[in-house]
C-alpha positions in Angstrom: 34.2 54.2 13.6 34.1 52.0 10.4 32.0 48.9 10.9 33.8 45.8 9.6 32.0 42.5 8.8 33.9 39.2 9.2 32.2 36.2 7.8 33.3 32.6 7.0 33.2 30.8 3.7 29.7 30.4 2.4 28.8 27.9 -0.2 25.2 27.8 -1.4 23.2 26.7 -4.5 21.0 29.4 -6.0 19.6 30.5 -9.3 22.3 32.2 -11.3 21.8 35.9 -11.9 25.0 36.5 -13.8 24.4 37.9 -17.3 24.5 35.2 -19.9 27.5 36.7 -21.7 29.7 36.4 -18.6 28.6 33.1 -17.1 31.3 30.5 -16.4 31.7 27.5 -18.7 30.3 24.8 -16.3 27.3 27.1 -15.5 26.2 27.8 -19.0 24.4 25.5 -21.4 25.4 26.8 -24.8 22.3 25.4 -26.5 19.8 26.8 -24.1 21.6 30.0 -23.0 21.0 29.6 -19.3 22.4 27.6 -16.4 22.0 23.8 -16.7 19.1 23.0 -14.4 18.8 26.6 -13.5 21.2 26.3 -10.6 24.9 27.0 -10.0 27.3 27.2 -7.1 28.1 30.6 -5.9 31.1 30.9 -3.6 31.3 33.9 -1.4 34.7 34.2 0.3 34.7 37.3 2.5 37.1 38.4 5.2 37.0 42.2 5.9 34.5 44.4 4.2 34.0 48.1 4.9 33.6 51.3 2.9 37.4 51.6 3.0 38.5 48.1 2.2 37.6 44.7 0.8 40.0 41.9 1.9 39.3 38.2 1.4 40.7 34.9 0.3 44.2 33.4 0.7 47.2 32.7 -1.4 49.2 35.1 -3.6 48.4 38.7 -2.6 46.5 40.5 -5.3 45.8 44.2 -4.9 43.0 45.9 -6.9 43.2 49.6 -7.4 40.1 51.5 -8.8 40.0 54.6 -10.9 39.5 58.3 -10.2 36.2 59.1 -8.3 35.6 55.4 -7.8 35.7 53.0 -4.8 36.7 49.4 -4.2 33.2 48.4 -5.3 34.2 48.9 -8.9 35.7 45.5 -8.6 32.5 43.8 -7.3 31.9 41.6 -10.4 35.3 40.0 -10.1 35.7 39.6 -6.4 34.1 36.2 -5.8 36.2 34.3 -8.4 39.4 36.2 -7.6 39.1 35.7 -3.8 38.7 32.0 -4.4 42.2 32.0 -5.9 44.2 34.8 -4.2 44.3 37.0 -1.2 42.4 39.9 -2.6 43.1 43.4 -1.1 40.9 46.1 -2.7 41.3 49.5 -0.9 39.3 52.6 -1.5 41.9 55.2 -2.4 42.6 58.2 -0.2 40.3 61.1 -0.9 37.6 58.9 -2.5 34.2 58.1 -1.0 34.7 55.9 2.1 38.5 55.9 1.9 41.1 57.6 4.1 41.6 61.3 3.8 44.2 62.5 1.3 47.1 64.1 3.2 46.6 67.9 3.1 50.3 68.7 2.6 50.7 66.4 -0.4 50.7 67.8 -3.9 48.2 66.4 -6.4 50.6 64.2 -8.4 50.9 60.5 -9.2 54.0 60.3 -7.1 52.3 61.9 -4.0 49.2 59.7 -4.4 51.5 56.7 -4.6 53.2 57.8 -1.4 49.8 57.9 0.3 48.9 54.5 -1.0 52.2 53.0 -0.1 51.8 54.1 3.5 48.3 52.5 3.5 49.7 49.2 2.2 52.3 49.2 4.9 49.5 49.7 7.5 47.7 46.7 5.9 50.8 44.6 6.1 51.2 44.3 2.3 54.9 44.3 1.2 55.0 43.2 -2.4 52.0 42.0 -4.3 50.5 41.5 -7.7 48.6 44.6 -8.7 45.7 45.2 -11.0 44.7 48.8 -11.6 42.2 50.6 -13.7 42.7 54.2 -14.9 44.2 56.1 -12.0 44.7 52.8 -10.2 46.7 51.6 -13.2 49.0 54.6 -13.0 49.5 54.0 -9.2 50.2 50.3 -9.9 52.9 51.3 -12.4 54.4 53.8 -9.9 54.5 51.1 -7.3 56.3 48.9 -9.8 59.0 51.5 -10.2 59.4 51.3 -6.4 59.8 47.6 -6.4 56.5 46.9 -4.6 54.9 44.9 -7.5 55.5 41.2 -8.4 53.4 41.9 -11.6 51.0 44.5 -12.9 47.9 44.3 -15.0 47.2 47.8 -16.1 43.7 48.3 -17.4 43.6 51.6 -19.4 46.1 53.2 -17.1 46.2 57.0 -16.7 49.4 59.1 -17.1 50.3 57.9 -20.6 49.7 61.3 -22.2 52.6 63.8 -22.6 52.8 67.2 -21.0 51.4 69.9 -23.3 49.6 67.5 -25.7 46.2 68.8 -24.6 45.0 65.4 -23.1 45.2 66.6 -19.5 43.0 69.6 -20.2 40.6 67.4 -22.1 40.3 65.0 -19.1 39.8 68.0 -16.8 36.8 69.1 -18.8 35.5 65.6 -19.0 35.6 64.9 -15.3 34.4 68.4 -14.4 31.3 67.9 -16.6 30.7 64.4 -15.3 30.7 65.5 -11.6 28.7 68.6 -12.3 26.0 66.7 -14.1 25.9 64.0 -11.5 25.5 66.4 -8.6 22.8 68.4 -10.4 20.8 65.3 -11.2 21.4 63.3 -8.0 17.8 63.1 -7.0 16.7 61.6 -10.3 19.6 59.1 -10.6 17.8 56.2 -8.8 14.8 56.5 -11.2 17.0 56.7 -14.3 19.0 53.6 -13.2 15.9 51.5 -12.8 15.7 51.1 -16.6 18.3 49.1 -18.5 18.3 51.7 -21.3 18.7 54.4 -18.7 21.8 52.7 -17.3 23.3 52.2 -20.8 22.9 55.8 -21.7 23.9 57.2 -18.3 27.1 55.1 -18.3 28.0 55.2 -22.0 31.2 57.2 -21.4 32.7 54.6 -19.1 31.1 51.3 -20.2 30.0 49.6 -23.3 27.2 47.7 -21.7 25.9 49.7 -18.7 22.6 47.7 -18.9 24.6 44.8 -17.3 25.1 46.7 -14.1 22.4 46.1 -11.4 20.3 49.2 -10.6 21.7 49.5 -7.1 25.3 49.2 -8.3 24.6 51.8 -11.0 23.3 54.3 -8.4 26.3 53.6 -6.2 28.7 54.2 -9.0 27.2 57.5 -9.8 26.7 58.9 -6.4 30.0 57.9 -4.9 31.8 59.7 -7.8 30.1 62.9 -6.7 31.4 62.5 -3.2 35.1 62.2 -4.1 36.7 64.9 -1.9 39.9 65.3 -4.1 38.0 65.7 -7.4 38.4 69.5 -7.5 42.1 69.5 -6.6 42.8 66.7 -9.2 40.9 68.5 -11.9 42.8 71.7 -11.2 46.0 69.7 -11.5 45.0 68.3 -14.8 44.1 71.8 -16.0 47.6 73.1 -15.0 49.2 70.1 -16.8 52.2 70.0 -14.6 53.5 66.8 -13.0 50.5 64.7 -14.0 52.2 62.3 -16.4 54.0 59.1 -15.5 57.8 59.3 -15.9 60.8 57.0 -15.7 58.8 54.0 -16.8 62.1 52.3 -17.8 62.7 51.7 -14.1 60.0 49.1 -14.0 61.5 45.6 -13.6 58.4 43.4 -13.0 56.1 41.9 -15.7 53.5 44.3 -17.0 50.4 43.6 -19.0 48.8 46.7 -20.7 45.2 45.8 -21.3 43.3 48.4 -23.4 39.5 48.4 -23.7 38.4 48.4 -27.3 35.8 51.2 -26.8 37.6 53.4 -24.3 36.1 56.9 -24.5 38.1 58.3 -21.6 41.7 57.2 -22.3 41.6 55.9 -26.0 44.4 53.4 -26.5 45.6 55.0 -29.8 46.5 58.2 -27.8 47.3 56.8 -24.4 49.0 53.4 -24.9 51.9 54.1 -27.2 54.2 55.7 -24.6 53.6 52.7 -22.2 54.5 50.3 -25.0 57.7 52.2 -25.9 59.0 52.8 -22.4 58.0 49.9 -20.1 60.6 47.1 -20.5 59.1 43.9 -21.9 55.6 45.1 -21.6 52.8 42.9 -23.1 49.8 44.5 -24.6 46.3 43.3 -25.2 43.1 44.7 -26.5 40.0 43.8 -24.4 37.2 43.5 -26.9 33.6 44.9 -26.6 34.2 47.0 -23.4 34.7 50.5 -22.2 37.0 52.4 -19.9 35.7 50.6 -16.7 35.5 47.0 -18.1 34.6 45.1 -14.9 30.9 44.8 -15.8 31.3 44.7 -19.6 33.5 41.6 -19.7 33.7 40.2 -16.2 34.7 36.7 -17.1 37.3 37.7 -19.6 38.9 40.0 -17.0 39.0 37.2 -14.4 40.7 35.0 -17.0 43.2 37.7 -18.1 44.2 38.6 -14.5 44.5 35.0 -13.4 46.5 33.8 -16.3 49.0 36.7 -16.1 49.3 36.5 -12.3 49.7 32.7 -12.3 52.3 32.9 -15.1 54.4 35.2 -12.9 53.9 33.3 -9.6 56.7 30.9 -8.5 54.1 28.3 -7.4 51.1 28.8 -9.6 47.7 27.3 -8.6 46.8 24.1 -10.2 43.5 25.5 -11.5 43.9 27.4 -14.8 40.9 29.5 -15.8 42.4 30.1 -19.2 41.6 26.5 -20.1 37.9 26.9 -19.4 35.8 27.0 -22.6 33.2 29.8 -22.6 30.7 29.7 -25.4 30.3 33.0 -27.2 33.0 34.8 -25.3 35.3 37.1 -27.3 39.0 36.3 -27.6 41.4 39.0 -26.6 44.1 40.0 -29.1 47.6 39.8 -27.6 50.7 41.6 -29.0 53.9 41.2 -27.1 56.3 44.1 -27.1 60.0 43.2 -26.9 
């Protein structure tokens, strides 16, 4: 049985441990580079937390979908602020560590994975929602949009943008096979490596620009949970075969979509993986996320909260009064936006 914790809203003052580059405007003294007075308010809004699901907050439903071999904990740097604005539902995908089993009779395709996810959302009582997905999660969010389940989609480096036969699927198969093989072979030494900031930066250089920003415990969790993904072999075999592993019929999407491409994505580089999305998704907006890698949640936490909130609120009938995009953040990079019409 999965243990579920239910706790109420907690508001407490404590010393801010957020990296300087990602602290919120009111919390950061630009002249000093640390919190004014050394204290800030941290709001923890938690409803249901288990290995399979994070669900918290109230308001517009916002579903967060992680990438291949990940868990809902990939969203940890964003959860506090997003749960203060929306009802956040972040499931661990089927076949991933802590998530439900992937149906044995399902083929390893985006459509089948979306069938599984859609059934899970039905069980959770989620009809339509705003979706934010990273990598595999971005592909699933776009598939759900084709089915009319999405009110809006923020797709962070979504998978499935390659074309059958272009070699990208096989390249990704080699990449993930190597990553999982190395992680499993070095599992005992991972906690020691992740104690050092330079170790985290090197170990996570393929998926992040600034791995040193990840707390050691989170870095260990990211590595070891990827090695426990039960569908990794089947998914890698499907990529090697390169059949049915691209997203199709993108012109069927009728909801607003923001395609957000990390500037330093080494897994799904935008120059090779974004063009088809830009051509085929009706009315898609595109944006480059500066100074971050394929999994940008730790690299540019504050920028992502702003980007997600601004796009979600813009496409909500009754947007919240608070607008994070008006907050001034000293030293934060500005995303470049290019609207595709």
